[in-house]
C-alpha positions in Angstrom: 61.9 -42.4 172.9 63.2 -39.3 171.0 66.5 -37.7 172.0 66.2 -34.4 174.0 67.7 -32.5 171.1 64.9 -33.5 168.7 62.3 -32.7 171.3 63.7 -29.2 171.9 64.1 -28.6 168.1 60.4 -29.6 167.5 59.2 -27.5 170.4 61.2 -24.4 169.4 60.0 -24.7 165.8 56.4 -24.9 167.0 56.9 -21.9 169.2 58.3 -19.8 166.4 55.5 -20.7 164.1 52.9 -19.8 166.7 54.6 -16.5 167.4 54.9 -15.6 163.7 51.3 -16.4 163.1 50.2 -14.2 166.0 52.3 -11.3 164.7 50.8 -11.7 161.3 47.2 -11.7 162.7 47.9 -8.7 164.9 49.5 -6.8 162.0 46.6 -7.4 159.7 44.0 -6.3 162.2 45.2 -2.7 162.2 43.0 -0.1 160.6 43.3 0.1 156.8 45.9 2.5 155.5 48.3 2.2 158.3 51.6 0.3 158.0 53.3 -1.2 161.0 56.6 -1.6 159.2 57.8 1.9 158.8 55.7 3.7 161.4 57.5 5.9 163.9 57.7 4.5 167.5 55.8 7.5 168.9 53.6 9.9 167.0 52.9 12.4 169.7 53.3 16.1 169.6 55.7 17.4 172.2 55.4 20.8 173.8 58.9 22.1 174.5 59.3 24.5 177.4 62.0 27.1 176.8 63.9 28.0 179.9 64.9 31.7 180.1 
């Protein structure tokens, strides 16, 4: 039987690999010409109300 440290290390490594592959798949499914690396968080136009 493996020690708990080895089991946790293997499980954590597998989880990191799965998460990284999902991020890569989601990042490559964006429409062409858009980059997810340097994109602003929100690209909305705001209407500012000026109080008089």
